[in-house]
N, C-alpha and C positions, 0 to 999 in steps of 0.2 A: 445746876447751871449757875455759874458765877459771872457777874459782870465785872470786867477788868477795865478800869478807867484809862484813858489815853492822856498823857501829860505832855506839855511842850518841853523844849530843851531847858528852859529856865525854871521848870518845876511847877508851873501853874497848870491847873486842871482845865480840860476842854469839855465841851458837852458830848464828846464822842466816847464810845466804849466798844469792846468786843466781848463775845461770850465764850466761856471755856467749853461749852457744849459744841461749838463750831470747830474748835481748835483740833482736838485729837492729836495727831502727829503732823498736822499741816503747818507750814511756815506762813502761809498767807490766809488770813481770816477775814470774814465779813465785818464791816464797820457799821455801827448803829449810832443814831443821834437822838438824844432826849429833847423833845420840843414841847411847846405848850399843848399841842394836839396829841401827844403821846410819843411813842418810840417809833422812829422811822429808820428803815434800812437804807443806807447810802449806796447808790449805784455808781459804777465807774471808779470806785476806789476800794482798796483793801489795805490791811495792816500786816506788815511783816513782823512776826513775833520774835525773830532772831535779832534784827537790827533796830527794832522799836521805832519804825518809821512807816508813815502812811505812803501808799504807792498808788498812783493813778494808772488805771488800766486802759 
C-alpha cells in the first residue's frame, strides 16, 4: 500500500492523500486526510485519478 499525496494546481502539498490499495483499475478513489488525531477517511468526496481532481459526491 502506497500513499499518494494530492497537490494543488500550483504544486503545493495538501494534507489529503489516496491509497494505491484502493485504486486497482478504478478511476474514483477514497480520499484520506492526516490530522493530529490520526488518519481520517473523508466522506462525500472522492479523487479522480485520471483528471487529478477531487470530486464531491
